[in-house]
C-alpha positions in Angstrom: 101.1 85.7 71.7 97.1 87.1 72.3 96.0 86.6 75.8 92.1 86.6 76.9 90.2 86.2 79.9 89.6 83.0 82.2 86.1 82.2 82.6 86.5 83.8 86.0 87.5 87.1 84.4 91.4 87.1 85.4 93.7 87.6 82.8 94.9 84.5 81.0 98.5 83.3 81.1 100.9 82.5 78.7 100.9 78.2 78.7 105.3 78.4 79.0 108.0 80.3 80.2 108.3 82.2 77.1 107.1 84.2 75.5 105.0 87.1 77.2 101.7 87.6 75.7 99.8 90.9 75.2 96.0 90.8 76.5 94.0 91.2 73.3 91.3 93.3 75.2 93.8 96.2 75.6 95.3 98.4 73.1 98.5 97.4 71.0 101.9 98.6 72.4 102.2 102.3 71.7 98.6 103.2 70.9 96.4 105.3 73.4 95.2 103.5 76.5 97.7 100.9 79.0 99.1 97.8 76.7 99.0 95.0 78.9 101.5 92.0 78.7 101.8 89.4 80.9 104.5 86.5 81.2 106.2 84.2 83.6 108.4 84.9 86.3 108.9 80.9 86.9 107.5 78.1 84.7 107.9 74.5 85.5 111.0 75.0 87.4 112.7 77.1 84.9 113.2 81.3 84.7 110.6 82.9 82.9 110.6 85.6 80.3 109.9 87.9 83.4 112.4 86.7 85.8 114.0 90.1 86.1 110.8 92.2 86.2 110.6 93.5 89.4 114.5 95.0 88.8 112.9 97.8 86.5 112.8 101.1 87.9 111.7 104.7 87.1 113.8 105.8 83.7 114.4 102.1 82.2 113.5 101.5 78.5 111.3 98.8 77.7 111.3 97.9 73.8 108.2 95.9 72.3 108.6 94.6 68.8 105.3 95.6 67.1 103.3 93.2 64.2 104.1 96.1 61.8 108.0 95.6 62.8 108.1 99.1 64.5 109.6 99.4 67.9 107.6 100.9 70.1 109.7 102.2 73.5 108.6 103.0 76.6 110.3 104.5 79.9 109.3 103.0 83.0 107.5 105.3 85.9 107.4 103.0 88.4 107.0 99.2 89.5 104.8 98.2 92.1 103.9 94.9 94.1 100.5 94.0 94.7 98.7 91.3 96.6 96.9 89.2 94.3 93.8 89.0 96.7 93.0 93.0 96.4 94.6 93.6 93.1 93.9 97.0 91.8 92.0 96.3 88.3 91.6 100.1 87.6 94.9 101.3 88.5 96.3 98.8 86.3 93.6 98.3 83.4 91.9 101.4 83.0 91.8 103.9 80.9 94.6 106.7 80.6 95.3 109.9 78.4 98.0 108.4 76.8 99.9 104.9 75.5 101.2 103.3 78.3 102.6 99.9 78.9 101.3 97.7 82.0 104.3 94.2 82.9 102.9 91.9 85.0 103.9 88.9 86.6 103.9 87.1 89.7 105.6 87.5 92.7 106.2 87.8 96.7 106.7 83.9 96.6 105.8 82.4 99.7 108.5 79.5 100.2 106.5 77.5 102.7 103.8 76.8 100.1 105.4 77.7 96.8 102.7 79.7 95.6 102.9 83.5 94.7 100.9 85.7 96.6 101.4 89.1 94.8 101.7 90.3 91.2 104.4 92.7 90.3 103.3 95.7 87.7 105.5 97.8 85.8 104.2 100.9 84.8 105.9 102.7 81.8 105.1 105.7 79.3 105.1 106.0 75.3 108.8 107.7 74.9 109.2 106.8 71.0 109.1 104.6 68.4 111.7 103.0 65.7 110.8 102.0 62.2 111.4 98.8 61.1 
């Protein structure tokens, strides 16, 4: 599903636990630049598509099915937690000289308030493609 920006400039989020969404202001996965996919870790007390996103680490692979039926294969370079109050927009969304992927979900659950204070971001680089 396509995601845009909210009136305050923040990234729109999917309307349910599944699927993840692609920020349509970013390159498509496998094209030059950082493709942005966002999804929920939890939604309405149910596990979300990115429930285990924070478990990804360097060397793990992520497959993204593209609209043309091909699969873009990415290799994770790092996973990071960022406070929502000081989110590094340029680091996550800024131009890069290769095909990259950014997977974003919520993190840092404050048990007392039930709110997520952070974002988990997985950074990955294109390592190959598979034909349909």
